[in-house]
C-alpha positions in Angstrom: 133.7 91.6 127.8 136.8 93.9 126.8 139.8 91.5 126.5 142.5 93.9 125.1 143.0 97.4 123.9 145.7 98.5 121.4 146.5 102.3 121.3 149.1 104.0 119.1 149.9 107.6 118.6 147.0 108.9 120.8 147.7 112.2 122.7 150.5 111.1 125.2 150.3 107.4 124.6 152.9 106.4 122.0 152.1 102.7 122.0 150.0 100.7 124.4 148.7 97.0 124.2 147.2 95.5 127.4 144.8 92.8 128.2 141.8 92.9 130.7 140.1 90.2 132.6 136.5 89.7 133.9 135.5 90.8 137.4 136.4 94.1 138.8 139.5 95.9 137.0 140.6 98.9 139.0 142.7 101.7 137.3 144.6 104.2 139.5 147.3 106.8 138.9 148.4 110.1 140.3 146.4 113.2 139.3 147.6 114.2 135.7 149.0 110.8 134.9 146.6 110.3 132.0 143.6 108.4 133.3 141.3 110.8 131.4 143.5 110.1 128.3 143.0 106.3 128.6 139.3 107.0 128.8 139.4 109.1 125.8 141.0 106.2 123.9 138.1 104.0 124.9 135.8 106.4 123.7 137.3 106.5 120.2 136.5 102.8 119.4 133.2 103.4 121.0 132.3 105.8 118.2 132.8 109.2 119.8 134.0 112.1 117.5 137.7 113.1 117.3 140.0 115.1 115.2 143.7 115.3 114.3 144.4 117.1 117.8 144.5 113.7 119.5 147.6 112.6 117.3 150.8 112.5 119.3 152.7 112.6 116.0 151.0 114.3 113.2 153.1 112.4 110.6 151.4 109.1 111.7 147.9 107.9 112.0 146.3 107.2 115.4 144.9 103.7 115.8 142.9 102.5 118.8 141.5 99.0 119.0 139.1 97.2 121.4 139.0 93.4 121.4 135.8 91.8 122.8 134.7 88.4 123.8 131.1 88.5 123.0 130.3 84.8 122.7 128.0 84.8 125.7 125.7 87.7 125.0 123.5 86.7 122.0 124.5 89.5 119.7 124.2 87.5 116.4 121.1 89.3 115.3 122.4 92.8 116.2 125.4 92.2 113.9 123.2 90.7 111.2 120.9 93.8 111.4 123.9 95.9 110.3 125.0 93.4 107.7 128.2 92.6 109.6 129.9 89.3 110.1 129.5 88.1 113.6 132.6 86.9 115.4 132.8 85.6 119.0 135.8 87.6 119.5 135.2 90.9 117.7 137.4 93.9 117.1 136.2 97.5 117.0 138.9 99.8 115.5 139.3 103.5 114.8 141.9 105.2 112.8 142.5 109.0 112.6 144.8 110.4 109.9 147.1 113.4 110.1 144.5 115.4 108.1 141.7 114.7 110.6 140.0 112.1 108.6 138.4 109.3 110.5 137.7 105.6 109.5 136.0 103.0 111.6 136.0 99.2 111.3 134.3 96.2 112.9 136.0 92.9 112.3 138.0 94.7 109.5 134.8 95.7 107.8 134.6 99.4 107.1 131.5 101.0 109.0 130.0 104.5 109.5 130.7 106.2 112.8 127.1 105.8 113.8 127.2 102.1 113.1 130.3 101.8 115.3 128.5 103.6 118.1 125.4 101.6 117.9 127.2 98.3 118.0 129.5 99.6 120.9 126.4 100.5 122.9 125.6 96.8 123.1 129.2 96.1 124.4 130.2 98.9 126.8 128.4 101.3 129.2 130.7 104.2 130.3 129.4 105.9 133.4 131.1 109.1 134.1 130.3 112.3 136.0 128.7 113.6 132.8 126.5 110.4 132.7 124.9 111.5 136.1 122.8 113.9 133.9 121.2 110.9 132.4 119.8 110.2 135.8 117.5 113.2 135.6 116.0 112.3 132.3 112.5 110.5 132.3 113.9 108.1 129.5 116.6 106.7 131.8 114.4 106.6 134.8 111.7 104.7 133.0 114.4 102.3 131.6 115.6 101.7 135.1 112.1 100.6 136.1 111.8 98.5 133.0 115.1 96.8 133.7 114.0 96.0 137.4 110.8 94.5 136.0 112.5 92.6 133.1 110.2 94.2 130.7 112.5 93.8 127.7 110.2 91.3 125.8 106.8 93.1 126.5 108.4 96.5 125.8 109.6 95.3 122.4 106.2 93.9 121.8 104.7 97.3 122.6 107.1 99.2 120.5 106.4 97.0 117.4 102.6 97.8 117.8 103.5 101.5 118.4 105.5 101.6 115.3 102.7 100.1 113.4 100.3 102.5 115.0 102.5 105.6 114.0 103.0 104.3 110.5 99.2 103.8 110.0 98.4 107.2 111.5 101.0 108.9 109.2 99.4 107.0 106.3 95.9 108.1 107.2 97.1 111.8 107.4 98.8 111.6 104.0 95.6 109.9 102.4 93.3 112.4 103.9 95.5 115.4 102.7 95.5 113.8 99.3 91.7 113.3 99.5 91.1 116.9 100.5 93.3 118.1 97.8 91.4 115.7 95.3 88.1 116.9 96.5 88.9 120.4 95.7 89.7 119.3 92.1 86.9 116.8 91.9 84.1 119.0 90.4 86.5 120.5 87.8 87.8 117.0 86.8 84.4 115.7 86.7 83.2 118.6 84.4 86.2 118.1 81.9 85.4 114.3 81.8 81.8 114.8 81.2 82.6 117.4 78.5 85.0 115.1 76.7 82.7 112.1 77.3 79.5 113.8 75.8 81.6 114.8 72.7 81.7 111.0 71.7 85.0 111.4 70.2 86.2 108.7 67.7 89.9 108.2 66.8 90.9 109.6 63.4 87.4 111.4 62.8 89.0 114.9 62.5 90.8 114.1 59.2 87.6 112.6 57.7 85.4 115.5 58.8 87.8 118.0 57.3 87.9 116.1 54.0 84.1 115.9 53.9 83.7 119.6 54.7 86.0 120.4 51.8 84.0 118.3 49.4 80.7 119.9 50.5 82.1 123.3 50.6 83.5 122.9 46.8 80.8 120.6 45.4 80.0 122.9 42.4 83.6 123.3 41.6 84.2 119.6 41.9 81.2 118.7 39.6 82.2 121.2 37.1 85.8 119.9 36.9 84.8 116.2 36.9 82.4 117.0 33.9 85.2 118.7 32.0 87.6 115.7 32.8 85.1 113.1 31.7 84.4 115.1 28.4 88.1 115.4 27.9 88.6 111.7 28.4 85.6 110.2 26.7 82.6 112.2 25.6 83.8 115.5 24.1 84.7 116.2 20.4 88.2 114.9 19.7 88.3 113.4 23.3 91.4 111.6 24.3 89.8 108.1 24.2 88.7 108.3 20.6 92.0 109.8 19.4 93.8 107.0 21.4 91.7 104.4 19.8 92.6 105.6 16.3 96.2 105.7 17.2 96.0 102.1 18.6 94.4 101.1 15.3 97.2 102.6 13.2 100.0 100.9 15.2 98.1 97.6 15.3 97.8 97.8 11.3 101.6 97.9 11.2 102.1 94.8 13.2 101.7 92.5 10.2 104.7 94.4 8.6 106.8 94.6 11.7 106.2 92.0 14.6 108.4 94.3 16.9 105.5 96.7 17.1 103.2 94.1 18.7 104.3 95.2 22.3 103.6 98.8 21.6 100.3 98.0 20.1 99.2 96.0 23.2 100.3 98.7 25.6 98.3 101.4 23.6 95.3 99.1 23.7 95.7 98.6 27.4 96.1 102.4 27.9 92.9 103.0 25.9 91.0 100.6 28.2 92.5 102.2 31.3 91.4 105.7 30.2 87.9 104.5 29.6 87.9 103.0 33.2 89.1 106.2 34.6 86.4 108.1 32.7 83.8 105.8 34.0 85.0 106.1 37.7 85.0 110.0 37.4 81.6 109.9 35.9 80.4 107.6 38.8 82.1 109.8 41.5 80.4 112.8 40.0 77.0 111.2 40.6 77.8 110.9 44.4 78.8 114.7 44.6 76.1 117.0 45.6 75.7 120.4 47.3 74.1 119.7 50.9 74.1 122.8 53.0 72.5 121.0 55.9 75.2 118.3 56.0 77.8 121.0 55.6 76.5 122.8 58.6 76.4 119.6 60.6 80.1 118.8 59.7 81.3 122.3 60.4 79.4 122.3 63.9 81.2 119.0 64.7 84.5 120.4 63.7 83.9 123.5 65.8 83.3 121.2 68.9 86.6 119.2 68.1 88.6 122.5 67.3 87.4 124.0 70.6 88.4 121.0 72.7 91.8 120.7 71.1 92.5 124.4 71.8 91.0 124.2 75.5 93.1 121.2 76.4 96.0 122.0 74.3 96.0 118.8 72.4 97.3 118.2 68.8 94.7 115.6 67.6 91.7 113.7 68.7 93.8 110.9 70.0 95.3 113.3 72.5 91.7 114.2 73.7 90.8 110.5 74.1 93.8 109.8 76.0 93.0 112.9 78.3 89.5 111.5 78.8 90.9 108.2 79.9 93.2 110.0 82.3 90.3 111.9 83.8 88.4 108.7 84.2 91.4 107.0 85.9 91.7 110.0 88.4 88.0 109.9 89.1 88.3 106.2 89.8 91.5 106.7 92.1 89.5 109.1 94.1 86.9 106.5 94.8 89.7 104.0 95.5 91.4 106.5 97.8 88.1 106.8 99.9 88.0 102.9 100.0 91.8 102.8 101.1 91.1 105.4 103.8 88.3 103.1 105.2 90.5 100.1 105.1 93.4 101.9 106.7 91.0 103.3 109.5 90.1 99.6 110.2 93.7 98.6 110.5 94.4 101.6 112.6 91.8 100.6 115.0 93.1 97.1 115.3 96.7 98.4 115.8 95.6 100.9 118.4 93.7 98.0 120.3 96.8 95.8 120.2 99.1 98.7 121.2 96.8 99.6 124.1 96.7 95.9 125.3 100.5 95.7 125.5 100.9 99.2 126.9 98.5 98.4 129.7 100.3 95.3 130.5 103.6 97.3 130.4 102.0 99.8 132.8 100.9 97.1 135.2 104.3 95.5 135.2 105.8 98.9 136.0 103.4 99.7 138.7 103.9 96.2 140.2 107.8 96.5 140.5 107.9 100.2 141.6 107.5 99.7 145.4 110.2 96.9 145.3 112.5 99.3 143.3 112.0 102.1 145.9 112.7 99.8 148.8 115.8 98.2 147.2 117.2 101.8 146.4 116.5 103.0 149.9 118.5 99.9 151.2 121.3 100.5 148.9 121.5 104.2 149.6 122.0 103.2 153.4 124.8 100.9 152.3 126.7 104.1 150.7 126.2 106.3 154.0 123.0 107.8 153.0 120.8 106.2 155.5 118.1 108.8 155.5 118.0 109.2 151.7 114.9 108.0 149.8 113.8 107.8 146.3 110.2 107.9 145.1 109.0 107.0 141.8 106.1 109.2 140.4 104.3 107.6 137.5 101.7 109.6 135.5 99.7 108.6 132.5 100.3 110.3 129.1 99.6 109.8 125.5 101.2 106.8 123.8 104.9 107.2 123.1 107.7 105.0 122.1 108.1 103.7 125.7 104.4 103.3 126.6 101.8 105.3 128.4 103.9 106.2 131.5 105.8 109.3 132.3 108.2 108.5 135.1 109.7 111.1 137.6 112.2 110.2 140.2 111.7 112.4 143.4 114.6 112.4 145.9 115.1 113.5 149.5 118.4 113.2 151.1 117.5 113.8 154.7 114.9 112.3 157.1 111.6 114.2 156.9 112.8 116.2 153.9 110.9 117.4 150.9 110.8 115.2 147.9 111.9 117.1 144.9 113.2 116.3 141.4 116.7 115.0 141.4 118.3 118.0 139.7 117.1 120.1 142.6 117.4 117.8 145.6 120.7 115.9 145.1 124.4 117.2 145.1 127.0 115.8 142.6 128.2 113.3 145.2 124.8 112.2 146.0 123.8 111.8 142.3 127.0 109.7 141.8 126.1 107.3 144.6 122.4 107.2 143.6 123.4 106.2 140.0 125.8 103.6 141.3 122.8 102.2 143.5 120.5 102.1 140.5 123.0 100.5 138.2 124.0 98.0 140.7 120.3 97.1 141.3 119.5 96.5 137.7 122.9 95.1 136.6 121.8 91.5 136.8 118.8 92.2 134.5 121.0 93.8 131.8 123.3 92.0 129.4 125.9 94.8 129.0 129.2 92.9 128.9 131.4 95.7 130.2 130.6 98.7 132.5 133.2 101.5 133.0 133.0 103.8 135.9 134.9 107.0 136.0 134.7 109.4 139.0 132.1 107.2 140.8 134.0 108.1 144.0 133.3 111.9 143.7 132.5 113.5 147.1 133.0 110.2 149.1 135.9 108.9 151.4 136.4 106.6 154.4 133.8 104.0 155.2 131.4 105.3 152.6 134.2 104.5 149.8 134.6 101.0 151.3 130.9 100.4 150.9 130.9 101.8 147.3 133.8 99.5 146.6 131.8 96.5 148.1 128.8 97.4 145.8 131.2 97.5 142.8 132.7 94.2 143.8 129.2 92.7 143.9 128.3 94.1 140.6 131.4 92.6 139.0 130.1 89.0 139.7 127.9 89.4 136.6 129.7 91.9 134.5 133.1 93.1 133.7 133.7 96.3 135.6 136.4 98.7 134.9 136.6 101.5 137.6 138.9 104.5 137.4 139.4 105.8 141.0 141.7 107.7 143.3 140.3 106.0 146.6 142.3 103.2 148.2 139.1 101.7 149.7 137.8 101.1 146.1 141.1 100.1 144.5 141.6 97.4 147.2 138.5 95.7 146.1 139.6 95.0 142.6 140.4 91.5 141.1 142.9 93.1 138.8 144.8 96.4 139.3 146.2 98.6 136.6 148.1 101.9 137.0 148.4 104.9 134.7 151.9 106.3 134.9 153.4 109.3 133.2 157.2 109.3 132.3 159.4 112.2 131.0 162.3 111.3 129.0 164.4 113.4 126.4 162.0 116.3 127.0 159.0 114.0 126.0 156.2 113.0 128.2 154.4 109.7 127.7 151.5 108.0 129.5 151.4 104.2 130.0 149.3 101.7 131.6 150.6 98.6 133.4 149.2 95.8 135.2 150.4 95.4 138.8 151.5 92.3 140.4 150.6 91.6 144.1 153.5 93.5 145.6 153.2 96.4 143.2 149.5 96.6 144.1 150.3 96.8 147.8 152.6 99.6 147.2 150.1 101.4 144.9 147.4 101.2 147.5 149.8 102.3 150.2 150.7 105.2 148.1 147.0 106.2 147.7 146.7 106.0 151.7 149.7 108.0 152.6 151.4 109.5 149.7 154.8 108.8 148.1 156.5 108.0 151.5 155.6 104.4 152.0 155.9 103.6 155.7 155.6 100.1 157.1 152.2 101.0 158.7 150.9 102.2 155.3 152.1 99.0 153.6 150.4 96.8 156.3 147.3 98.8 156.1 147.2 98.4 152.2 147.6 94.6 152.7 144.8 94.5 155.2 142.6 96.5 152.7 143.4 94.2 149.9 142.9 91.0 151.8 139.4 92.5 152.8 
């Protein structure tokens, strides 16, 4: 529950720090005193948007804090899901700078505005005249039935199955889209792969083929030049080998006179042997060179195939073509795997749909079972708020699976005996809508775990005995929740366990709003003022005491 608020530099509030208790807390004040300003301060630490216009003094930042005792509400997992430290006493804080920049904190940890709002939705429910519009929405109407039926567990189970079903449905759609796209390319990919596969490409073969082609294409020239080389080295007149042999003998003959020439002699002899070996190798190589037109044609045909593939697939070498062939093979395999994955996912989807349907049917059964009780209880409470002939009917139709089940709920309302049942937006006035919302919230209050409920303008369009009955219902609700009620009716104000008053003061040409907690005597005077105005007669004071004592 909300235990304390701190407000600084907000609209007409210079500085405010005040505590709240459990039970029914009523807030009153003259028209224009600043009750709406106080509600605006609440909305700041609950995550509503704001800008620098809320600053009383533009030179200082605005700070609004809400202190909550949440030790009894099992919110540890909620805080954990947002990676926040859980504290039994938690503080929600909002700061607005003079430039309009906003910062939010939970237990002094900076958070986004959306996180602040989501956390606060577990702590406070603000009901204002604007919230009456929620009553006309199918989502709220369905949630009211679920709260009455205590469907929280089964609804969460259904939603888990529904999320799985949606995820698998989306996955199937993506896989089938990919499969369709792949099928359009399948024939072309297969053709490319078959073409490369039939080429029987071998890594590095291009260079070998090009060399062989050059040998075959220039065989005559190669033989001619090799013969000339062998002749020059070893077989021709005055060949190099014979001349080198004579030179070697000359130097070797001088060694007996000069031992230092021994090394030169040895080197010349080695060179003579090396030249003879080279001549032998060239001669041997020449024996293997021949002009083979058929082989040349075969090599050139093979090169044409490779060159064509390189150009077609824009590759630099055979290794690139081999890599492309492997990639095409992988893509063909992935298409097969894609079909298999679709089959597996379809089986998962069928199981998921079955589980979703089972929990969804159970949810529908629970709703149908509680609906008559819900209608009966609302009819009784409407009578308690001076609407004895008003009735609410719940129309439930089947629909496609949605996040809340298979049911579409509509509340139909009739304010008068024998009247036509129509949709709420067409059948209920603003005052009737407020009282109906109160009846619904009071009925489901015990089934919800909301620590604090704030009512603003719940007394719209009522007075007298009806107001007293509304006050009694609020008093009953406050037995399980902290209720904060902003009201201008003494019948409601008198039911409070704690009474606060918003006052406006003007001093030194400055107007300020403040909130004070009234003691018993002050409370009597405030209720008396609400009954008879500023002139507090003895009768008004006595009447106020009677109202407060109940």
